[in-house]
DRENBALO-339793 format. One record per residue (C-alpha): y, x negated, z; residue in three letters. Coordinates in steps of 0.2 Angstrom, whole numbers, plus 2048, in hexadecimal, padded with zeros to 3 digits. Example, Ala and Ser with C-alpha at 12.3 -4.5 7.8 and 13.67 -1.06 7.14 Angstrom:
REM DRENBALO-339793
7EA7C2827ALA 7FB7BC824SER 
This chain:
REM DRENBALO-339793
800800800MET 8117F97FBPRO 81C7F380AASP 82A800807ILE 82E804819GLY 82B814824PRO 82B82581CVAL 82F835825LEU 823844821GLY 827856826ILE 819863826GLU 81C875827GLY 81287F81BTHR 80C88C828ALA 80B88D83BTRP 80D87A83FASN 81E87183ELEU 81A85F83FSER 82284E83BALA 81C83D83AALA 82282B836LEU 81682182CPHE 81880E828ASP 808804825LYS 80080F832ASP 80581E83CLEU 81581A846VAL 81882B84ESER 81383D84DLEU 81984D855TYR 81585F852SER 81D870858LYS 81287E853PRO 817890851TYR 80C89B85CMET 80E8AE858PRO 80E8B9867PRO 8008C3860GLN 7F78C584FGLY 7F98B9841GLY 8078AE83AILE 8178B7835HIS 81E8AD827PRO 8318B082BARG 82E8AE83EGLU 82589E83AALA 83389882FALA 84089C83CGLN 836892849HIS 83688383DHIS 84988583BALA 84C88684DTHR 841876852PHE 84386C842MET 85086084ALYS 84685D859GLU 83685A850VAL 83E84D844ILE 848845852ALA 83884185CARG 83183784EVAL 84082E846MET 84281B849PRO 850816855PRO 85880D847SER 85881E83DGLY 85381382DLYS 84581A823ILE 83F817811ALA 83E82980CGLY 83B83B811VAL 82B84480CALA 82885780EPHE 81A86480BSER 81F86C7FBMET 8108787FBGLY 8058817FBPRO 80A88C80AGLY 81589A810LEU 82589C806GLY 83189D814PRO 82988F81ECYS 82988480ELEU 83B88780AARG 84188381CTHR 83887281BVAL 83E86E80AALA 85087280FTHR 84F86781EALA 847859814ALA 85485A806ARG 862859813ALA 85B84A81CLEU 85884080CALA 86A843806LEU 87183F817ALA 86782F818LEU 86882B806ASP 855828804VAL 84982E7F7PRO 8418407F9LEU 82E8437F5VAL 8268547F3GLY 8148537F9VAL 80585F7F5ASN 7FF865806HIS 7EC865800CYS 7ED8547F8VAL 7F584D808ALA 7E6854812HIS 7DA84A807VAL 7E583A807GLU 7E783981AILE 7D483C81CGLY 7D082E810ARG 7DC82381APHE 7D582782BALA 7C3825826THR 7C2818818GLY 7BA82580CALA 7BA81E7FBARG 7B682B7EEASP 7AF83A7F8PRO 7AC84C7F4ILE 7B88557FFVAL 7B6865809LEU 7C786B80DTYR 7C687981AALA 7D6880821SER 7DE890826GLY 7E3895814ALA 7D9889809ASN 7C7886807THR 7C387A7F8GLN 7B686D7F3VAL 7BF85F7EAILE 7BB84F7E1GLY 7C68427D9TYR 7C583F7C6LEU 7D28377BAASN 7E18377C5ARG 7DF8497CCARG 7D68517DATYR 7CB85D7D1ARG 7C586D7D9ILE 7B28707D8PHE 7B38807E1GLY 7BD88B7EDGLU 7BF89B7F6THR 7C28AA7EALEU 7CB8B47F8ASP 7D18AD809ILE 7D089C811GLY 7C389881ELEU 7CF89782CGLY 7D88A7828ASN 7C68AF827ALA 7C38AA839LEU 7D48AF83EASP 7D38C0837LYS 7C28C3840PHE 7CA8BD850ALA 7D88C984FARG 7CD8D784CSER 7C48D385CARG 7D38D0866GLY 7D18BD867LEU 7E08B1868PRO 7E88A885AHIS 7E289D852PRO 7D18A5852GLY 7C789684DGLY 7C588D85DPRO 7C189D867GLU 7B48A285AVAL 7AD89185CGLU 7AC89286FARG 7A48A386FLEU 79789E861ALA 79089186DLEU 7898A0877LYS 7838AB869GLY 7748AE85FGLY 7728B284CTYR 7748C3843VAL 7748C5830GLU 7858C6827LEU 7898C5814PRO 7888B480CTYR 7938B37FCTHR 7918A37F2VAL 7968A57DFLYS 7918947D7GLY 79D8887DDMET 7A98957E5ASP 7A78A07F4LEU 7AF8AF7FCALA 7B28B480EPHE 7B98C580ESER 7A98CF80EGLY 7A28C381CLEU 7B18C7827VAL 7B18DA824SER 79E8DA829ALA 7A28CF838ALA 7B08DA83ELYS 7A58EA83FASP 7958E2845HIS 78E8EA854PRO 7868DB85BALA 78D8D286BPRO 79D8C8867LEU 7958B786AGLU 7878BB85DASP 7938C0850VAL 79E8B1853CYS 78F8A6851ASN 7898AF841SER 79A8AE83ALEU 79B89C83CGLN 789898836GLU 78C8A3826THR 79D89D821ALA 79988B825PHE 78988B81CALA 79289280CMET 79E88380DCYS 79187680FVAL 78687E801GLU 79587C7F5VAL 79986B7FBTHR 7878657F9GLU 78786D7E7ARG 7968637E2ALA 78F8537EALEU 77F8557E0ALA 7888597D0HIS 79484B7D1ALA 78783E7D8GLY 7938387E5LYS 78D8327F6ASP 79C836802GLU 7A2846809VAL 7B4847812LEU 7B885681DLEU 7CA85A81FVAL 7D5869824GLY 7D7872835GLY 7C687B835VAL 7BE86A833GLY 7C1867845ALA 7B3873849ASN 7A486A84FARG 797875848ARG 79E873836LEU 79E860839GLN 78C86183FGLU 78686B830MET 78F860824LEU 78785082CALA 77685882BTHR 77885B818MET 77F84A815CYS 77184281FSER 76484B815GLU 76C846804ARG 76F834809GLY 782836809ALA 78F831816VAL 79A83E81FLEU 7AC839823HIS 7B6843830VAL 7C883D835PRO 7CF83D846ASP 7D384E84DARG 7E684B84CLYS 7E4849839PHE 7DA858836MET 7E6867838GLY 7F786882FASP 801859835ASN 81084F830GLY 80683F82FALA 7FD84581FMET 80E849817ILE 81683881CALA 80682E817TYR 804836806THR 817836803GLY 817823806ARG 8098217F9LEU 81382B7EDMET 8238227F0LEU 81A8117EEGLY 8168177DCARG 82881C7D9GLY 82582F7DAILE 8348377E1THR 83E8477DDMET 85184A7DCPRO 8578547EBPRO 85F8617DFGLY 84D8657D8GLU 8458677E9THR 83C8787EAARG 82D87F7F3ALA 81D8847E9ASN 8128907F4PRO 80488F7E7VAL 80487C7E4PHE 7F28777E0ARG 7EA8667E3ALA 7E58657D1ASP 7F78667CBGLN 7FB8557D3VAL 7F98457C8GLU 7F28387D5VAL 7FA8297CETHR 7F881F7DETRP 7E581D7DDTRP 7DB8167CFASP 7C98197D7GLY 7BD8277D4GLY 7AF82A7C8THR 7A98387BDVAL 7988377C4GLN 79282B7D1GLY 7828217D0ALA 77382C7D3ARG 7658247DEARG 7548227D6ALA 74782D7DDGLY 7348317DAGLU 7318317C7PRO 7308437C1GLY 73984A7D0VAL 74B84F7D1ALA 7558557DFARG 7638627DCGLY 76E86A7E9ALA 7618777EEGLU 7508727E7ALA 7448657E3ILE 73F8657D1VAL 72E85E7CCARG 72C85B7B9VAL 71B85B7B1GLY 71785979EPRO 71B86B79AASP 7208737AAPHE 72D8727B8VAL 72A8777CAGLU 73A87B7D3LYS 73787C7E6GLN 7468827F1ARG 749877800GLN 74C87C812LYS 75E878817LYS 75E871829SER 77187482ATYR 76E887828ARG 769893835GLN 756895832PRO 7558A782FSER 7648A7824LEU 75C89881AASP 74B8A1819ALA 7548B1812ARG 75E8A7805LEU 74F89D7FFILE 7448AD7FDSER 7528B87F5GLU 7588AA7E9ARG 7468A67E3THR 7418B87DFARG 7528BC7D7ALA 7518AC7CDGLU 7408B07C5ALA 7458C27C2ARG 7558BE7B9LEU 74E8AF7AFILE 7428BB7A8SER 74F8C97A5MET 75B8BD79CALA 74D8B7791ARG 7498C978CARG 75B8CB786HIS 75A8BB77BGLY 7618AE787VAL 75889E786PRO 75089B796THR 73F89379DPRO 73089E79DVAL 72A8A27AFILE 71889D7B2ARG 7168A07C5ASP 7208A47D5ILE 71E8A37E8THR 72A8A67F6ALA 7338967F3ASP 72D88F7E2THR 72E8937D0ILE 72388B7C3VAL 72B88C7B2MET 72A8857A0GLU 73287479EARG 742874793ILE 74386378BGLN 75485C788GLY 763854791PRO 76F85E79CLEU 77F863795VAL 78785A7A3ARG 78184A79CASP 78584E78AGLN 79685778ALEU 79B85B778SER 7A486976FGLY 79486E766GLU 78A86F777ASN 79887977FMET 799885770TYR 786888772LEU 78888B784ALA 796897781GLY 78A8A1775LYS 77C8A1783THR 7888A7791VAL 78F8B4785GLY 77E8BB782ARG 77A8BA795LEU 78A8C479AHIS 7878D178CSER 7768D4794ALA 77E8D87A5GLY 7798C87AEILE 7848BB7B7VAL 77D8AA7B9HIS 7868A67C9GLY 7858937C8ASP 78C8907B7LEU 78E87D7B6THR 78A8707A9THR 77B86A7B4SER 77387B7B1ASN 77387A79EMET 767871791ILE 76B87077FCYS 75E86D771ARG 75A873760ASP 76A87C75EGLY 76888676EGLN 76E885780CYS 76288A78DPHE 76889079ELEU 75E88A7AEILE 76088C7C1ASP 76389F7C3PHE 76289E7D6GLY 7738A67D8LEU 7728B27C9ALA 7758C57CBGLN 7758D57C0VAL 7878DA7BFSER 7928E37B2GLY 7A28DE7BBGLU 7B08D47B2LEU 7B48CB7C2GLU 7A28C47C4ALA 7A28BE7B2ARG 7B38B77B4GLY 7AD8AD7C3VAL 79F8A77B9ASP 7AB89F7ACLEU 7B68997B9HIS 7A888F7C2VAL 7A48877B1LEU 7B68837ADPHE 7B987B7BEGLN 7A98717BBTHR 7B086A7ABLEU 7C18667B2GLU 7B985D7C1SER 7AD8527B6THR 7B684E7A6THR 7C884B79FASP 7C385478FASN 7C1865797HIS 7CE86E78DALA 7C686B77CALA 7B486F784LEU 7BB87F78BLYS 7C188577AGLU 7B0881772SER 7A788B780PHE 7B389A77ELEU 7B089A76BLYS 79E89B76DGLY 7A08A877BTYR 7AB8B3770ARG 79E8B3763ALA 7918BB76EGLU 79A8C677ACYS 7A38D5774ALA 7AE8D6784PHE 7B18C3784ALA 7C48C5784ASP 7C48D0793GLU 7B98C479DVAL 7C58B5798ILE 7D48BE79EVAL 7CC8C27AEARG 7C78AF7B0GLU 7D98AB7ADGLN 7DE8B77BBGLU 7D28AE7C7ILE 7D989D7C2GLU 7EB8A37C6ARG 7E78AB7D7ARG 7EF8A27E5GLY 7E389C7F2ARG 7F189B800TYR 7EF8AE806LEU 
């Protein structure tokens, strides 16, 4: 890091007003959180709190000399009134001190301070906070989003449940405390490929008649298992060997334990920063702002503005040249491959797919998912094939294993081309026309040969005539392309050309996918 001097960082995207001074290491950090008297965060009240205590918070971290190299502030995503209050203070201070001003993406700052605090090199990141839940990986100067919540963030989900049961804000710590005393009851589990959703889970938990401790335990077990599953899928797809946990919900010990178990079973390393760097804090803004300032990234004070829907993948990461498209894959037993969910044994003309128990998941939940997904996969593979979709032929099925025809050929992931993506588009168009949604539509689940694209791994597939479900299917695929190749725009167009050729309502699905892409995750 260039020796440019100390940078002041101001964080205030939501409930926590925090400032820090970062030189070659953290110099000082002070926070003054807004605590609502009841209920959740009220944006205007939080902004008024920030305005009231801004001078005090900044004064607590400024050096006695008053000399700093620059001012960094959280530009977004976040609550509009809070962001504008912070931006105004940062602009005024930069002008008064005649120093550069740096607008920082809040999500990227979580990742950067996590890398700094743990020494993680090129990890898959689970970012779990109040308003955001994303699985992120670095590629070609951007933090690409492998998957994310399709509705509310994990922390907000816990808070909504807590409010419904009269628990104090923030709800996460109280839910964690009560969960230690509880047993397990069944709740909805919603993973859609690389994305997940928490609204149905929260609604079911609110109304569940079981003792509160049992519901808290089950809410955690279910929501955290969803997050770990998507993280594991990204880890397997990208071939990386590190996981970094960041965000305020990351302080939960059960979530850390589940991730550690998954990483241990996959031979990966889990990195968890010190607690003071987990939640929203000024240190992450000051540190990331210093990285950016060291590369000459500043903004004129007159152009300072808040961006409530500022996404991590919109930021060009010019201060880091690391990262890989796909990390090195460790060699295993010949003829045996390990995916995110199953061990696949390959014979001369057959493939045996055996779903593996997940030690991080609650046992009855794990058994239910294995059984449901195995049966559904076999049924929907056969149904898709009857409708002209190239799939393997099913030969045998047990409670956790499917034996099927071996489809010879390379995965599309390993041979990305316009021709292959066009074939993939035609196949998915035919699948959607048959009323089937794949549920895990990634380039790891496609094999192209002889002018056809075969779909494999129907473990998350479902019968659905909804535009939303089909739009999510495409969204998952497009996220996968963006996270693994810099040629994603052209490949996406090739796919859509093939998709339109086979699906009569393709344009409606494409419009819905675009709506899903535009949805702000900071809710």
